C-alpha positions as CSV (number, residue, x, y, z in Angstrom):
1,M,25.0,30.2,-4.8
2,P,23.5,29.1,-1.9
3,T,25.4,29.7,1.6
4,E,26.3,27.0,3.9
5,L,24.0,27.8,6.8
6,E,21.6,27.7,3.6
7,F,22.7,24.4,2.8
8,A,22.4,23.4,6.6
9,G,19.0,24.5,6.4
10,R,17.7,22.3,3.2
11,L,19.8,19.5,5.2
12,G,17.6,19.9,8.3
13,A,14.1,20.3,6.4
14,A,15.0,17.0,4.5
15,L,15.3,15.5,8.1
16,V,11.9,17.1,9.3
17,L,9.6,16.2,5.7
18,G,11.3,12.9,5.9
19,G,10.8,11.8,9.4
20,A,7.1,12.8,8.6
21,I,6.9,10.4,6.6
22,G,8.6,8.2,8.4
23,L,6.8,8.6,11.7
24,E,3.6,7.6,10.2
25,R,5.2,4.2,8.6
26,E,6.7,3.8,12.1
27,L,3.4,3.7,13.8
28,T,2.1,1.1,11.8
29,G,4.6,-0.9,12.2
30,Q,6.7,-1.3,9.1
31,V,9.9,-2.7,7.8
32,A,11.4,1.0,7.1
33,G,10.3,3.2,9.7
34,L,11.7,6.8,11.2
35,R,15.1,6.4,11.0
36,T,14.8,5.0,7.6
37,H,13.0,7.6,5.8
38,M,15.2,10.3,7.6
39,S,18.4,8.8,6.4
40,V,16.7,8.6,2.9
41,A,15.6,12.3,2.4
42,L,18.9,13.4,3.7
43,G,21.0,10.9,1.5
44,A,18.9,12.3,-1.1
45,A,19.2,16.2,-0.5
46,L,22.7,16.0,0.3
47,F,23.3,14.1,-3.0
48,G,21.4,16.9,-4.6
49,I,23.7,19.8,-3.4
50,V,26.9,17.7,-4.5
51,S,25.2,17.5,-8.0
52,A,23.8,20.7,-8.4
53,Y,26.4,22.7,-6.3
54,G,29.6,20.8,-6.1
55,W,31.4,21.4,-9.4
56,N,31.0,25.0,-10.0
57,E,34.6,25.2,-10.7
58,F,34.7,22.6,-12.9
59,A,31.9,24.6,-14.9
60,A,33.3,26.6,-18.2
61,V,33.1,26.9,-21.7
62,R,33.7,23.6,-23.6
63,A,36.3,25.5,-25.9
64,Q,38.4,25.9,-22.8
65,T,38.1,22.6,-20.8
66,N,37.1,19.2,-21.3
67,V,35.5,18.4,-18.4
68,Q,32.0,18.2,-19.1
69,I,29.6,18.5,-16.2
70,D,25.8,17.1,-16.0
71,V,24.2,17.7,-13.0
72,T,21.2,15.8,-14.1
73,R,23.2,12.3,-13.3
74,V,22.9,12.0,-9.8
75,A,19.4,13.3,-9.1
76,S,18.6,10.1,-12.0
77,N,21.2,7.6,-10.3
78,I,19.1,8.6,-6.9
79,V,16.0,7.4,-8.6
80,T,17.2,4.2,-9.5
81,G,19.1,3.7,-6.2
82,V,16.3,4.3,-3.9
83,G,14.3,1.8,-6.0
84,F,17.0,-1.0,-4.8
85,L,16.6,0.1,-1.4
86,G,12.8,-0.3,-1.7
87,G,13.1,-3.5,-3.5
88,G,14.1,-4.6,-0.1
89,A,11.1,-3.5,1.7
90,I,8.8,-5.4,0.1
91,L,7.9,-9.1,1.3
92,K,6.2,-12.0,0.2
93,D,4.0,-14.2,2.5
94,G,3.0,-17.2,0.8
95,A,0.5,-15.5,-1.9
96,T,0.6,-12.5,-0.1
97,V,3.0,-9.5,-0.9
98,R,3.6,-7.1,1.6
99,G,5.5,-3.8,2.0
100,L,4.8,-2.1,-1.4
101,T,3.5,0.9,0.1
102,T,6.6,1.8,2.4
103,A,8.8,0.7,-0.8
104,A,6.9,3.5,-2.6
105,S,7.3,6.1,0.5
106,L,10.6,5.5,0.5
107,W,11.0,6.3,-3.1
108,V,8.8,9.8,-2.8
109,T,11.0,10.6,0.3
110,A,14.0,10.5,-1.7
111,A,12.2,12.8,-4.2
112,V,11.4,15.0,-1.1
113,G,14.7,15.5,0.3
114,L,16.2,16.2,-3.7
115,A,13.6,18.6,-4.2
116,V,14.5,20.6,-0.6
117,A,18.2,20.0,-1.6
118,L,17.6,22.2,-5.2
119,G,15.6,24.9,-2.9
120,G,11.9,23.4,-3.8
121,Y,10.5,23.8,-0.2
122,S,7.3,24.5,-1.1
123,L,6.8,21.3,-3.6
124,A,8.9,19.0,-0.6
125,A,6.3,20.5,1.8
126,M,3.1,19.7,0.0
127,T,4.0,16.5,-1.5
128,T,4.9,15.0,2.3
129,I,1.8,16.5,3.6
130,G,0.0,14.6,0.4
131,L,1.8,11.5,0.9
132,V,1.4,11.4,5.1
133,F,-2.4,12.6,4.4
134,S,-3.0,9.6,2.2
135,L,-1.3,7.4,3.8
136,I,-3.6,8.1,7.0
137,L,-6.7,9.0,5.4
138,L,-7.4,6.1,3.0
139,R,-6.4,3.5,5.8
140,G,-10.1,3.3,6.8
141,P,-11.8,3.6,2.9
142,R,-9.2,1.2,1.6
143,G,-10.4,-1.5,4.7
144,R,-14.0,-1.1,3.5
145,I,-13.5,-1.1,0.0
146,R,-11.7,-4.0,0.2
147,R,-14.1,-6.0,2.1
148,R,-17.1,-5.0,0.2
149,Y,-15.4,-5.5,-3.3
150,T,-12.6,-8.0,-3.5
151,I,-13.3,-10.9,-5.1
152,A,-13.1,-14.2,-2.5
153,Q,-13.5,-17.5,-2.9
154,E,-15.7,-19.3,0.0
155,S,-16.9,-22.8,1.3
156,V,-20.3,-22.2,3.0
157,A,-22.2,-24.9,4.9
158,I,-26.5,-24.1,5.6
159,L,-27.6,-26.3,8.0
160,L,-31.4,-26.7,7.4
161,H,-34.0,-27.6,10.3
162,S,-35.1,-31.4,10.3
163,G,-37.4,-31.9,7.4
164,A,-36.9,-28.7,5.7
165,D,-37.1,-28.5,2.4
166,P,-33.5,-27.4,0.7
167,T,-34.8,-26.5,-2.9
168,R,-36.2,-22.9,-1.3
169,V,-32.9,-22.4,0.5
170,I,-30.8,-23.2,-3.0
171,S,-32.8,-21.2,-5.0
172,A,-32.2,-18.2,-2.4
173,L,-28.5,-18.8,-2.7
174,R,-28.6,-19.0,-6.1
175,A,-30.5,-15.5,-6.1
176,V,-28.0,-13.8,-3.9
177,P,-26.5,-10.7,-6.3
178,D,-23.1,-10.9,-7.9
179,L,-22.5,-14.2,-5.9
180,D,-20.7,-17.1,-8.3
181,I,-21.9,-20.9,-7.4
182,R,-18.8,-23.1,-8.3
183,S,-20.3,-26.2,-6.7
184,I,-23.5,-27.5,-4.7
185,S,-24.1,-30.4,-2.8
186,T,-26.2,-31.5,0.2
187,R,-25.5,-34.2,2.8
188,D,-27.2,-35.6,5.8
189,A,-26.6,-34.4,9.5
190,G,-28.3,-36.4,11.7
191,D,-31.1,-34.5,12.7
192,G,-31.1,-32.3,9.5
193,V,-29.6,-31.6,6.1
194,I,-26.4,-29.3,5.4
195,V,-25.9,-27.6,2.3
196,Q,-22.4,-27.5,0.9
197,A,-21.6,-25.0,-1.8
198,D,-17.9,-23.1,-2.8
199,V,-19.0,-20.0,-3.6
200,E,-17.0,-16.5,-5.6
201,G,-17.7,-13.2,-5.2
202,P,-17.5,-9.9,-3.0
203,D,-18.5,-9.4,0.6
204,L,-19.2,-12.7,0.8
205,H,-19.9,-12.9,5.2
206,S,-22.5,-10.0,5.2
207,R,-24.1,-11.6,1.6
208,L,-24.6,-14.9,3.1
209,A,-25.4,-14.0,6.5
210,E,-28.3,-12.9,5.3
211,L,-29.7,-16.7,4.6
212,A,-30.0,-17.8,8.0
213,E,-33.0,-14.8,8.6
214,L,-34.7,-18.1,6.0
215,H,-36.9,-20.3,8.9
216,E,-35.6,-22.9,6.8
217,V,-32.4,-22.4,8.3
218,A,-30.6,-23.4,11.3
219,G,-27.1,-21.6,11.0
220,V,-24.2,-20.7,8.5
221,D,-21.2,-21.3,8.2
222,V,-19.1,-19.4,6.2
223,G,-15.5,-20.5,5.2
224,G,-15.6,-23.1,8.0
């Protein structure tokens, strides 16, 4: 049975580790930040301590008492309860869903607090380090992956010089790799011709910007 001092140390460790996760969320302006993550870790740690060590005086052979103890019940309900708490961090803004990462970090923070409560300092510390590093270090690569590989749909308008033949530009547009052309048309623009197309594909801006290098093209407007 751990001493009261060790219990206090475990609660303190849960606060520190939960705060390390919450600090990253706080600095990125998320709805659940430093205080929320510290509270989740501290609460999970206390629940874990009570679950594992709070019922020792009731522990007895089944033949001697009708009181049955299951120390896993509180831990399993922590997982469920924090799931509801994380649901409050998920926000739907139009077609965009925000807060999923914060909800997941709250869930992991509860697991960290529970691990510390049961004396798993190394596992809790490694989990905290892994989560914080993934939240920080993967922010840049995630943006680059999204920009390059996420399928987007845009409308592109290609303005041609006066007297230019649009067929070469249309052929060049059709030759762009991984580009799905939904529709394409041409219209007069006073001193030139505009090739209008609805297209779909990854990294559209950089791919379609290459069309501006054609000598027939006066300008390219993507998404305008």
